[in-house]
C-alpha positions as CSV (number, residue, x, y, z in Angstrom):
1,X,24.5,30.5,-99.3
2,X,27.3,28.0,-100.1
3,X,27.8,24.3,-99.3
4,X,29.8,23.9,-95.8
5,X,31.9,20.9,-95.8
6,X,31.9,21.2,-92.3
7,X,28.5,21.3,-91.6
8,X,27.6,17.5,-92.4
9,X,24.0,16.2,-92.3
10,X,25.2,12.6,-91.2
11,X,24.0,11.1,-94.4
12,X,21.0,12.9,-93.6
13,X,20.2,11.0,-90.6
14,X,21.4,13.4,-87.7
15,X,22.7,10.3,-86.4
16,X,26.5,8.9,-86.3
17,X,27.9,5.7,-85.6
18,X,29.9,5.1,-82.5
19,X,31.3,1.7,-81.5
20,X,31.9,3.1,-77.9
21,X,28.4,3.0,-77.4
22,X,25.8,-0.1,-76.8
23,X,23.5,1.4,-79.2
24,X,24.4,1.4,-83.0
25,X,23.5,5.1,-83.1
26,X,23.4,8.0,-81.0
27,X,22.9,11.8,-81.2
28,X,26.2,13.6,-82.0
29,X,26.4,17.2,-80.8
30,X,29.9,17.4,-83.2
31,X,27.7,16.9,-86.3
32,X,25.2,19.6,-87.4
33,X,22.5,19.6,-90.0
34,X,22.4,23.2,-90.4
35,X,18.8,23.7,-89.5
36,X,18.1,20.6,-91.8
37,X,19.3,22.2,-95.0
38,X,23.1,21.1,-94.9
39,X,24.2,24.4,-96.4
40,X,25.5,27.3,-94.1
41,X,26.3,30.8,-94.8
């Protein structure tokens, strides 16, 4: 197991800012949390 820089945790929230959305946060399908571990193979 190694830390994967391409496996972001979105600051641990699973959410990401999106200025194009009326909500301050929205779920980001492109922001995986590696099953909550932040670690990937």
